[in-house]
PyMOL Python script that loads the backbone (N, CA, C, O; Angstrom):
from pymol import cmd

cmd.read_pdbstr("""\
ATOM      1  N   MET A   1      12.380  50.814  -2.871  1.00  0.00           N
ATOM      2  CA  MET A   1      12.381  50.262  -1.757  1.00  0.00           C
ATOM      3  C   MET A   1      12.777  48.846  -1.574  1.00  0.00           C
ATOM      4  O   MET A   1      12.406  48.130  -2.504  1.00  0.00           O
ATOM      5  N   HIS A   2      13.228  48.432  -0.922  1.00  0.00           N
ATOM      6  CA  HIS A   2      13.856  46.904  -0.596  1.00  0.00           C
ATOM      7  C   HIS A   2      13.336  46.305  -0.074  1.00  0.00           C
ATOM      8  O   HIS A   2      13.012  46.713   1.041  1.00  0.00           O
ATOM      9  N   LYS A   3      12.905  44.977  -0.481  1.00  0.00           N
ATOM     10  CA  LYS A   3      12.164  43.631   0.250  1.00  0.00           C
ATOM     11  C   LYS A   3      13.084  43.254   1.091  1.00  0.00           C
ATOM     12  O   LYS A   3      14.206  43.447   0.623  1.00  0.00           O
ATOM     13  N   VAL A   4      13.087  42.802   2.123  1.00  0.00           N
ATOM     14  CA  VAL A   4      14.326  42.311   3.135  1.00  0.00           C
ATOM     15  C   VAL A   4      13.534  41.277   3.413  1.00  0.00           C
ATOM     16  O   VAL A   4      12.315  41.299   3.245  1.00  0.00           O
ATOM     17  N   CYS A   5      14.223  40.244   3.886  1.00  0.00           N
ATOM     18  CA  CYS A   5      13.952  38.945   5.141  1.00  0.00           C
ATOM     19  C   CYS A   5      15.120  39.194   6.476  1.00  0.00           C
ATOM     20  O   CYS A   5      16.348  39.169   6.398  1.00  0.00           O
ATOM     21  N   LEU A   6      14.345  39.410   7.562  1.00  0.00           N
ATOM     22  CA  LEU A   6      15.063  39.800   8.613  1.00  0.00           C
ATOM     23  C   LEU A   6      15.127  38.160   9.490  1.00  0.00           C
ATOM     24  O   LEU A   6      14.042  37.619   9.703  1.00  0.00           O
ATOM     25  N   HIS A   7      16.313  37.507   9.918  1.00  0.00           N
ATOM     26  CA  HIS A   7      16.541  36.441  10.214  1.00  0.00           C
ATOM     27  C   HIS A   7      17.061  36.615  11.533  1.00  0.00           C
ATOM     28  O   HIS A   7      18.268  36.858  11.517  1.00  0.00           O
ATOM     29  N   ASP A   8      16.452  36.562  12.873  1.00  0.00           N
ATOM     30  CA  ASP A   8      16.854  36.607  13.787  1.00  0.00           C
ATOM     31  C   ASP A   8      17.667  35.347  14.071  1.00  0.00           C
ATOM     32  O   ASP A   8      17.075  34.295  13.828  1.00  0.00           O
ATOM     33  N   LEU A   9      18.563  35.281  14.409  1.00  0.00           N
ATOM     34  CA  LEU A   9      19.577  34.392  14.683  1.00  0.00           C
ATOM     35  C   LEU A   9      19.822  33.255  16.056  1.00  0.00           C
ATOM     36  O   LEU A   9      20.364  32.176  16.292  1.00  0.00           O
ATOM     37  N   ILE A  10      18.934  34.440  16.811  1.00  0.00           N
ATOM     38  CA  ILE A  10      18.700  33.601  18.706  1.00  0.00           C
ATOM     39  C   ILE A  10      17.521  33.202  18.140  1.00  0.00           C
ATOM     40  O   ILE A  10      17.614  32.044  17.734  1.00  0.00           O
ATOM     41  N   THR A  11      16.402  33.718  17.940  1.00  0.00           N
ATOM     42  CA  THR A  11      15.331  32.616  17.774  1.00  0.00           C
ATOM     43  C   THR A  11      14.751  32.398  16.857  1.00  0.00           C
ATOM     44  O   THR A  11      13.542  32.189  16.760  1.00  0.00           O
ATOM     45  N   ARG A  12      15.867  32.424  15.734  1.00  0.00           N
ATOM     46  CA  ARG A  12      15.022  31.632  14.451  1.00  0.00           C
ATOM     47  C   ARG A  12      13.984  32.257  13.792  1.00  0.00           C
ATOM     48  O   ARG A  12      13.641  31.952  12.650  1.00  0.00           O
ATOM     49  N   LYS A  13      13.561  32.962  14.339  1.00  0.00           N
ATOM     50  CA  LYS A  13      12.345  33.730  13.415  1.00  0.00           C
ATOM     51  C   LYS A  13      12.730  34.677  12.258  1.00  0.00           C
ATOM     52  O   LYS A  13      13.713  35.409  12.377  1.00  0.00           O
ATOM     53  N   THR A  14      11.995  34.675  11.174  1.00  0.00           N
ATOM     54  CA  THR A  14      12.080  35.402   9.892  1.00  0.00           C
ATOM     55  C   THR A  14      10.757  36.408   9.948  1.00  0.00           C
ATOM     56  O   THR A  14       9.750  36.138  10.601  1.00  0.00           O
ATOM     57  N   PHE A  15      10.899  37.416   9.284  1.00  0.00           N
ATOM     58  CA  PHE A  15       9.785  38.455   9.226  1.00  0.00           C
ATOM     59  C   PHE A  15      10.099  39.172   7.884  1.00  0.00           C
ATOM     60  O   PHE A  15      11.274  39.236   7.522  1.00  0.00           O
ATOM     61  N   LEU A  16       9.407  39.551   7.354  1.00  0.00           N
ATOM     62  CA  LEU A  16       9.678  40.957   6.195  1.00  0.00           C
ATOM     63  C   LEU A  16       9.811  42.049   6.471  1.00  0.00           C
ATOM     64  O   LEU A  16       9.538  42.404   7.617  1.00  0.00           O
ATOM     65  N   ALA A  17      10.315  43.041   5.442  1.00  0.00           N
ATOM     66  CA  ALA A  17       9.833  44.162   6.019  1.00  0.00           C
ATOM     67  C   ALA A  17      10.732  44.944   4.579  1.00  0.00           C
ATOM     68  O   ALA A  17      11.614  44.518   3.835  1.00  0.00           O
ATOM     69  N   GLU A  18       9.913  46.404   4.673  1.00  0.00           N
ATOM     70  CA  GLU A  18      11.021  47.294   3.255  1.00  0.00           C
ATOM     71  C   GLU A  18      11.470  48.461   4.126  1.00  0.00           C
ATOM     72  O   GLU A  18      11.057  49.257   4.969  1.00  0.00           O
ATOM     73  N   PHE A  19      12.681  48.063   3.355  1.00  0.00           N
ATOM     74  CA  PHE A  19      14.039  49.159   4.050  1.00  0.00           C
ATOM     75  C   PHE A  19      14.058  50.256   2.425  1.00  0.00           C
ATOM     76  O   PHE A  19      14.146  49.749   1.307  1.00  0.00           O
ATOM     77  N   SER A  20      13.971  51.541   2.634  1.00  0.00           N
ATOM     78  CA  SER A  20      14.764  52.479   1.576  1.00  0.00           C
ATOM     79  C   SER A  20      16.103  52.215   1.651  1.00  0.00           C
ATOM     80  O   SER A  20      16.599  52.207   0.524  1.00  0.00           O
ATOM     81  N   SER A  21      16.726  52.040   2.344  1.00  0.00           N
ATOM     82  CA  SER A  21      18.251  51.620   1.865  1.00  0.00           C
ATOM     83  C   SER A  21      18.674  50.481   2.648  1.00  0.00           C
ATOM     84  O   SER A  21      18.067  50.270   3.698  1.00  0.00           O
ATOM     85  N   ILE A  22      19.647  49.689   2.298  1.00  0.00           N
ATOM     86  CA  ILE A  22      20.357  48.670   2.856  1.00  0.00           C
ATOM     87  C   ILE A  22      21.539  49.113   4.010  1.00  0.00           C
ATOM     88  O   ILE A  22      22.543  49.798   3.818  1.00  0.00           O
ATOM     89  N   PRO A  23      21.201  48.661   4.913  1.00  0.00           N
ATOM     90  CA  PRO A  23      22.090  48.662   6.211  1.00  0.00           C
ATOM     91  C   PRO A  23      23.249  47.893   5.861  1.00  0.00           C
ATOM     92  O   PRO A  23      23.187  47.049   4.967  1.00  0.00           O
ATOM     93  N   ALA A  24      24.387  48.144   6.552  1.00  0.00           N
ATOM     94  CA  ALA A  24      25.543  47.392   6.430  1.00  0.00           C
ATOM     95  C   ALA A  24      25.756  46.660   7.694  1.00  0.00           C
ATOM     96  O   ALA A  24      25.096  46.994   8.679  1.00  0.00           O
ATOM     97  N   VAL A  25      26.697  45.597   7.774  1.00  0.00           N
ATOM     98  CA  VAL A  25      27.159  45.016   8.617  1.00  0.00           C
ATOM     99  C   VAL A  25      27.786  45.468   9.888  1.00  0.00           C
ATOM    100  O   VAL A  25      28.805  46.155   9.940  1.00  0.00           O
ATOM    101  N   SER A  26      26.858  44.877  11.286  1.00  0.00           N
ATOM    102  CA  SER A  26      27.625  45.856  12.384  1.00  0.00           C
ATOM    103  C   SER A  26      26.946  47.065  12.544  1.00  0.00           C
ATOM    104  O   SER A  26      27.088  47.643  13.621  1.00  0.00           O
ATOM    105  N   GLU A  27      25.993  47.730  11.391  1.00  0.00           N
ATOM    106  CA  GLU A  27      25.026  48.456  11.971  1.00  0.00           C
ATOM    107  C   GLU A  27      24.031  48.040  12.837  1.00  0.00           C
ATOM    108  O   GLU A  27      23.762  46.849  12.995  1.00  0.00           O
ATOM    109  N   THR A  28      23.415  49.027  13.461  1.00  0.00           N
ATOM    110  CA  THR A  28      22.071  48.843  14.125  1.00  0.00           C
ATOM    111  C   THR A  28      20.882  49.214  14.126  1.00  0.00           C
ATOM    112  O   THR A  28      20.768  50.358  14.565  1.00  0.00           O
ATOM    113  N   ILE A  29      19.770  48.654  13.767  1.00  0.00           N
ATOM    114  CA  ILE A  29      18.660  49.156  13.409  1.00  0.00           C
ATOM    115  C   ILE A  29      17.119  48.902  14.435  1.00  0.00           C
ATOM    116  O   ILE A  29      16.948  47.891  15.116  1.00  0.00           O
ATOM    117  N   GLN A  30      16.319  49.824  14.358  1.00  0.00           N
ATOM    118  CA  GLN A  30      15.306  49.527  14.736  1.00  0.00           C
ATOM    119  C   GLN A  30      14.029  49.596  14.367  1.00  0.00           C
ATOM    120  O   GLN A  30      13.717  50.632  13.780  1.00  0.00           O
ATOM    121  N   ILE A  31      13.189  48.787  14.541  1.00  0.00           N
ATOM    122  CA  ILE A  31      11.933  47.997  13.358  1.00  0.00           C
ATOM    123  C   ILE A  31      10.367  49.283  14.514  1.00  0.00           C
ATOM    124  O   ILE A  31       9.889  49.270  15.648  1.00  0.00           O
ATOM    125  N   ASP A  32      10.246  49.940  13.528  1.00  0.00           N
ATOM    126  CA  ASP A  32       8.771  50.085  13.741  1.00  0.00           C
ATOM    127  C   ASP A  32       8.662  50.855  15.385  1.00  0.00           C
ATOM    128  O   ASP A  32       8.176  50.337  16.390  1.00  0.00           O
ATOM    129  N   ASN A  33       9.205  52.064  15.275  1.00  0.00           N
ATOM    130  CA  ASN A  33       9.061  52.628  16.443  1.00  0.00           C
ATOM    131  C   ASN A  33       9.223  51.967  17.949  1.00  0.00           C
ATOM    132  O   ASN A  33       8.933  52.643  18.936  1.00  0.00           O
ATOM    133  N   SER A  34       9.743  50.500  18.083  1.00  0.00           N
ATOM    134  CA  SER A  34       9.475  49.880  18.773  1.00  0.00           C
ATOM    135  C   SER A  34      10.728  49.837  19.933  1.00  0.00           C
ATOM    136  O   SER A  34      11.811  50.337  19.626  1.00  0.00           O
ATOM    137  N   GLN A  35      10.609  49.455  20.765  1.00  0.00           N
ATOM    138  CA  GLN A  35      12.299  49.271  21.634  1.00  0.00           C
ATOM    139  C   GLN A  35      13.043  48.075  21.064  1.00  0.00           C
ATOM    140  O   GLN A  35      14.158  47.738  21.463  1.00  0.00           O
ATOM    141  N   ARG A  36      12.215  47.317  19.901  1.00  0.00           N
ATOM    142  CA  ARG A  36      13.048  46.147  19.418  1.00  0.00           C
ATOM    143  C   ARG A  36      14.302  46.855  18.807  1.00  0.00           C
ATOM    144  O   ARG A  36      14.114  47.772  18.008  1.00  0.00           O
ATOM    145  N   PHE A  37      15.717  46.434  19.180  1.00  0.00           N
ATOM    146  CA  PHE A  37      16.852  46.837  18.383  1.00  0.00           C
ATOM    147  C   PHE A  37      17.590  45.848  17.591  1.00  0.00           C
ATOM    148  O   PHE A  37      17.546  44.741  18.128  1.00  0.00           O
ATOM    149  N   TYR A  38      18.256  45.874  16.490  1.00  0.00           N
ATOM    150  CA  TYR A  38      18.736  44.411  15.916  1.00  0.00           C
ATOM    151  C   TYR A  38      19.686  45.057  15.460  1.00  0.00           C
ATOM    152  O   TYR A  38      19.555  46.123  14.857  1.00  0.00           O
ATOM    153  N   LEU A  39      21.244  44.235  15.798  1.00  0.00           N
ATOM    154  CA  LEU A  39      22.580  44.204  15.596  1.00  0.00           C
ATOM    155  C   LEU A  39      22.475  43.139  14.208  1.00  0.00           C
ATOM    156  O   LEU A  39      22.164  41.948  14.189  1.00  0.00           O
ATOM    157  N   ILE A  40      22.937  44.236  12.846  1.00  0.00           N
ATOM    158  CA  ILE A  40      23.437  43.229  11.347  1.00  0.00           C
ATOM    159  C   ILE A  40      24.590  42.522  11.753  1.00  0.00           C
ATOM    160  O   ILE A  40      25.677  43.082  11.898  1.00  0.00           O
ATOM    161  N   HIS A  41      24.394  41.258  11.950  1.00  0.00           N
ATOM    162  CA  HIS A  41      25.627  40.033  11.730  1.00  0.00           C
ATOM    163  C   HIS A  41      26.112  39.750  10.094  1.00  0.00           C
ATOM    164  O   HIS A  41      27.250  39.301   9.952  1.00  0.00           O
ATOM    165  N   GLY A  42      25.333  39.985   8.932  1.00  0.00           N
ATOM    166  CA  GLY A  42      25.628  39.565   7.742  1.00  0.00           C
ATOM    167  C   GLY A  42      24.112  40.120   6.874  1.00  0.00           C
ATOM    168  O   GLY A  42      23.005  40.416   7.325  1.00  0.00           O
ATOM    169  N   ILE A  43      24.649  40.098   5.456  1.00  0.00           N
ATOM    170  CA  ILE A  43      23.642  40.288   4.458  1.00  0.00           C
ATOM    171  C   ILE A  43      23.652  39.345   3.457  1.00  0.00           C
ATOM    172  O   ILE A  43      24.768  38.866   3.255  1.00  0.00           O
ATOM    173  N   THR A  44      22.949  39.014   2.913  1.00  0.00           N
ATOM    174  CA  THR A  44      23.031  38.409   1.449  1.00  0.00           C
ATOM    175  C   THR A  44      22.028  38.865   0.187  1.00  0.00           C
ATOM    176  O   THR A  44      20.837  39.088   0.406  1.00  0.00           O
ATOM    177  N   LYS A  45      22.524  38.967  -0.956  1.00  0.00           N
ATOM    178  CA  LYS A  45      21.636  39.603  -1.755  1.00  0.00           C
ATOM    179  C   LYS A  45      21.084  38.343  -2.601  1.00  0.00           C
ATOM    180  O   LYS A  45      21.903  37.684  -3.242  1.00  0.00           O
ATOM    181  N   ASN A  46      19.727  37.993  -2.621  1.00  0.00           N
ATOM    182  CA  ASN A  46      18.647  36.804  -3.421  1.00  0.00           C
ATOM    183  C   ASN A  46      18.974  37.186  -4.941  1.00  0.00           C
ATOM    184  O   ASN A  46      18.193  37.975  -5.474  1.00  0.00           O
ATOM    185  N   ILE A  47      19.945  36.752  -5.614  1.00  0.00           N
ATOM    186  CA  ILE A  47      19.849  36.762  -7.216  1.00  0.00           C
ATOM    187  C   ILE A  47      19.148  35.804  -7.765  1.00  0.00           C
ATOM    188  O   ILE A  47      19.438  35.427  -8.900  1.00  0.00           O
ATOM    189  N   THR A  48      18.102  35.237  -7.062  1.00  0.00           N
ATOM    190  CA  THR A  48      17.204  34.521  -8.033  1.00  0.00           C
ATOM    191  C   THR A  48      16.557  35.225  -8.709  1.00  0.00           C
ATOM    192  O   THR A  48      16.743  36.442  -8.721  1.00  0.00           O
ATOM    193  N   ASP A  49      15.445  34.500  -9.587  1.00  0.00           N
ATOM    194  CA  ASP A  49      14.716  35.314 -10.520  1.00  0.00           C
ATOM    195  C   ASP A  49      13.738  36.382  -9.813  1.00  0.00           C
ATOM    196  O   ASP A  49      12.753  36.055  -9.152  1.00  0.00           O
ATOM    197  N   GLN A  50      14.143  37.670 -10.042  1.00  0.00           N
ATOM    198  CA  GLN A  50      13.820  38.913  -8.919  1.00  0.00           C
ATOM    199  C   GLN A  50      12.023  38.920  -9.351  1.00  0.00           C
ATOM    200  O   GLN A  50      11.172  38.984  -8.463  1.00  0.00           O
ATOM    201  N   MET A  51      11.731  38.859 -10.548  1.00  0.00           N
ATOM    202  CA  MET A  51      10.308  38.385 -10.692  1.00  0.00           C
ATOM    203  C   MET A  51       9.511  37.614  -9.425  1.00  0.00           C
ATOM    204  O   MET A  51       8.570  37.952  -8.708  1.00  0.00           O
ATOM    205  N   GLU A  52      10.273  36.526  -9.496  1.00  0.00           N
ATOM    206  CA  GLU A  52       9.212  35.526  -8.434  1.00  0.00           C
ATOM    207  C   GLU A  52       9.717  35.412  -6.918  1.00  0.00           C
ATOM    208  O   GLU A  52       9.193  34.701  -6.061  1.00  0.00           O
ATOM    209  N   ALA A  53      10.766  36.191  -6.754  1.00  0.00           N
ATOM    210  CA  ALA A  53      11.436  36.178  -5.495  1.00  0.00           C
ATOM    211  C   ALA A  53      10.420  37.056  -4.653  1.00  0.00           C
ATOM    212  O   ALA A  53       9.694  37.881  -5.208  1.00  0.00           O
ATOM    213  N   SER A  54      10.398  36.736  -2.657  1.00  0.00           N
ATOM    214  CA  SER A  54       9.356  37.493  -2.008  1.00  0.00           C
ATOM    215  C   SER A  54      10.313  38.637  -1.660  1.00  0.00           C
ATOM    216  O   SER A  54       9.777  39.672  -1.265  1.00  0.00           O
ATOM    217  N   HIS A  55      11.497  38.609  -1.737  1.00  0.00           N
ATOM    218  CA  HIS A  55      12.559  39.517  -1.123  1.00  0.00           C
ATOM    219  C   HIS A  55      14.029  39.656  -1.842  1.00  0.00           C
ATOM    220  O   HIS A  55      14.658  38.680  -2.251  1.00  0.00           O
ATOM    221  N   ASP A  56      14.529  41.151  -1.944  1.00  0.00           N
ATOM    222  CA  ASP A  56      15.416  41.125  -2.483  1.00  0.00           C
ATOM    223  C   ASP A  56      16.585  40.937  -1.381  1.00  0.00           C
ATOM    224  O   ASP A  56      17.630  41.196  -1.978  1.00  0.00           O
ATOM    225  N   PHE A  57      16.849  40.631  -0.153  1.00  0.00           N
ATOM    226  CA  PHE A  57      17.982  40.489   0.802  1.00  0.00           C
ATOM    227  C   PHE A  57      17.348  39.948   1.735  1.00  0.00           C
ATOM    228  O   PHE A  57      16.233  40.280   2.137  1.00  0.00           O
ATOM    229  N   ASP A  58      18.261  38.780   2.270  1.00  0.00           N
ATOM    230  CA  ASP A  58      18.258  38.404   3.652  1.00  0.00           C
ATOM    231  C   ASP A  58      19.168  38.824   4.284  1.00  0.00           C
ATOM    232  O   ASP A  58      20.311  38.823   3.827  1.00  0.00           O
ATOM    233  N   ILE A  59      18.831  39.341   5.643  1.00  0.00           N
ATOM    234  CA  ILE A  59      19.354  40.512   6.775  1.00  0.00           C
ATOM    235  C   ILE A  59      19.308  39.120   8.125  1.00  0.00           C
ATOM    236  O   ILE A  59      18.334  38.545   8.613  1.00  0.00           O
ATOM    237  N   TYR A  60      20.695  38.967   8.375  1.00  0.00           N
ATOM    238  CA  TYR A  60      20.663  38.571   9.269  1.00  0.00           C
ATOM    239  C   TYR A  60      20.921  39.036  10.991  1.00  0.00           C
ATOM    240  O   TYR A  60      22.050  39.380  11.340  1.00  0.00           O
ATOM    241  N   VAL A  61      20.493  39.023  11.362  1.00  0.00           N
ATOM    242  CA  VAL A  61      20.171  40.190  12.534  1.00  0.00           C
ATOM    243  C   VAL A  61      20.072  39.279  14.185  1.00  0.00           C
ATOM    244  O   VAL A  61      19.770  38.095  14.335  1.00  0.00           O
ATOM    245  N   GLU A  62      20.313  39.948  14.900  1.00  0.00           N
ATOM    246  CA  GLU A  62      20.468  39.511  16.828  1.00  0.00           C
ATOM    247  C   GLU A  62      19.532  40.655  17.182  1.00  0.00           C
ATOM    248  O   GLU A  62      19.745  41.826  16.868  1.00  0.00           O
ATOM    249  N   GLN A  63      18.532  40.242  17.829  1.00  0.00           N
ATOM    250  CA  GLN A  63      18.073  41.274  18.876  1.00  0.00           C
ATOM    251  C   GLN A  63      19.139  42.064  20.083  1.00  0.00           C
ATOM    252  O   GLN A  63      19.836  41.368  20.822  1.00  0.00           O
ATOM    253  N   ILE A  64      19.148  42.976  20.129  1.00  0.00           N
ATOM    254  CA  ILE A  64      19.479  43.714  21.362  1.00  0.00           C
ATOM    255  C   ILE A  64      18.772  44.510  22.103  1.00  0.00           C
ATOM    256  O   ILE A  64      17.648  44.793  21.689  1.00  0.00           O
ATOM    257  N   ASN A  65      19.228  45.070  23.366  1.00  0.00           N
ATOM    258  CA  ASN A  65      18.198  45.928  24.127  1.00  0.00           C
ATOM    259  C   ASN A  65      19.179  46.983  23.671  1.00  0.00           C
ATOM    260  O   ASN A  65      20.196  46.920  22.981  1.00  0.00           O
ATOM    261  N   LYS A  66      18.448  48.133  24.377  1.00  0.00           N
ATOM    262  CA  LYS A  66      19.190  49.351  23.905  1.00  0.00           C
ATOM    263  C   LYS A  66      20.311  50.108  24.643  1.00  0.00           C
ATOM    264  O   LYS A  66      21.121  50.953  24.262  1.00  0.00           O
ATOM    265  N   GLU A  67      20.000  49.312  26.243  1.00  0.00           N
ATOM    266  CA  GLU A  67      21.284  49.738  26.997  1.00  0.00           C
ATOM    267  C   GLU A  67      22.760  48.824  26.048  1.00  0.00           C
ATOM    268  O   GLU A  67      23.907  49.241  26.211  1.00  0.00           O
ATOM    269  N   TYR A  68      22.579  48.049  25.457  1.00  0.00           N
ATOM    270  CA  TYR A  68      23.943  47.318  24.596  1.00  0.00           C
ATOM    271  C   TYR A  68      24.262  48.170  23.681  1.00  0.00           C
ATOM    272  O   TYR A  68      25.414  48.517  23.421  1.00  0.00           O
ATOM    273  N   TRP A  69      23.090  48.617  23.052  1.00  0.00           N
ATOM    274  CA  TRP A  69      23.005  49.533  22.009  1.00  0.00           C
ATOM    275  C   TRP A  69      24.216  50.479  22.343  1.00  0.00           C
ATOM    276  O   TRP A  69      25.383  50.287  22.001  1.00  0.00           O
ATOM    277  N   VAL A  70      23.545  51.930  23.342  1.00  0.00           N
ATOM    278  CA  VAL A  70      24.058  52.455  24.010  1.00  0.00           C
ATOM    279  C   VAL A  70      25.637  52.461  24.361  1.00  0.00           C
ATOM    280  O   VAL A  70      26.495  53.324  24.173  1.00  0.00           O
ATOM    281  N   ASN A  71      25.696  51.246  24.908  1.00  0.00           N
ATOM    282  CA  ASN A  71      27.334  51.092  25.039  1.00  0.00           C
ATOM    283  C   ASN A  71      27.957  50.819  24.279  1.00  0.00           C
ATOM    284  O   ASN A  71      29.171  50.903  24.463  1.00  0.00           O
ATOM    285  N   SER A  72      27.338  50.261  22.793  1.00  0.00           N
ATOM    286  CA  SER A  72      28.592  50.176  21.870  1.00  0.00           C
ATOM    287  C   SER A  72      28.835  51.081  21.538  1.00  0.00           C
ATOM    288  O   SER A  72      29.989  51.120  21.111  1.00  0.00           O
ATOM    289  N   LEU A  73      28.079  52.374  21.459  1.00  0.00           N
ATOM    290  CA  LEU A  73      28.101  53.653  20.928  1.00  0.00           C
ATOM    291  C   LEU A  73      29.713  54.234  21.491  1.00  0.00           C
ATOM    292  O   LEU A  73      30.860  54.342  21.058  1.00  0.00           O
ATOM    293  N   LEU A  74      29.015  54.477  22.599  1.00  0.00           N
ATOM    294  CA  LEU A  74      30.082  54.538  23.683  1.00  0.00           C
ATOM    295  C   LEU A  74      31.570  54.124  23.452  1.00  0.00           C
ATOM    296  O   LEU A  74      32.467  54.861  23.044  1.00  0.00           O
ATOM    297  N   ASP A  75      31.664  52.744  23.805  1.00  0.00           N
ATOM    298  CA  ASP A  75      32.818  52.117  23.042  1.00  0.00           C
ATOM    299  C   ASP A  75      33.700  53.031  21.758  1.00  0.00           C
ATOM    300  O   ASP A  75      34.765  53.646  21.724  1.00  0.00           O
ATOM    301  N   LYS A  76      32.858  52.796  21.003  1.00  0.00           N
ATOM    302  CA  LYS A  76      33.272  53.316  19.498  1.00  0.00           C
ATOM    303  C   LYS A  76      33.951  54.852  19.820  1.00  0.00           C
ATOM    304  O   LYS A  76      35.029  55.222  19.355  1.00  0.00           O
ATOM    305  N   THR A  77      33.281  55.472  20.509  1.00  0.00           N
ATOM    306  CA  THR A  77      33.982  56.922  20.418  1.00  0.00           C
ATOM    307  C   THR A  77      34.945  57.088  21.356  1.00  0.00           C
ATOM    308  O   THR A  77      35.736  58.027  21.264  1.00  0.00           O
ATOM    309  N   GLN A  78      35.001  56.113  22.468  1.00  0.00           N
ATOM    310  CA  GLN A  78      36.360  56.019  23.208  1.00  0.00           C
ATOM    311  C   GLN A  78      37.342  55.422  22.409  1.00  0.00           C
ATOM    312  O   GLN A  78      38.445  55.419  22.956  1.00  0.00           O
ATOM    313  N   ASN A  79      37.304  54.836  21.117  1.00  0.00           N
ATOM    314  CA  ASN A  79      38.478  54.465  20.869  1.00  0.00           C
ATOM    315  C   ASN A  79      38.949  55.456  19.376  1.00  0.00           C
ATOM    316  O   ASN A  79      39.794  55.206  18.517  1.00  0.00           O
ATOM    317  N   CYS A  80      38.173  56.427  19.496  1.00  0.00           N
ATOM    318  CA  CYS A  80      38.861  57.680  18.566  1.00  0.00           C
ATOM    319  C   CYS A  80      39.992  58.300  18.818  1.00  0.00           C
ATOM    320  O   CYS A  80      40.386  59.194  18.068  1.00  0.00           O
TER     321      CYS A  80
END
""", "prot")
cmd.dss("prot")
cmd.show_as("cartoon", "prot")
cmd.util.cbc("prot")
cmd.orient("prot")
């Protein structure tokens, strides 16, 4: 498991989570079976002393709604 710190770029709030794998930029994630979807804008690996670090990665996200997410998928399939 990877410990990550999610940074919401709109609200400026941060929260810790654990991910089994690290998503890529432009992917969308959903947290805790809620209706909260996040678009990933950037990822930074924390290379400080890993024994002291509270998390391994910083992930910069923007909260989006499900409609935005579905429409972005439709746009991608139409461009294929």
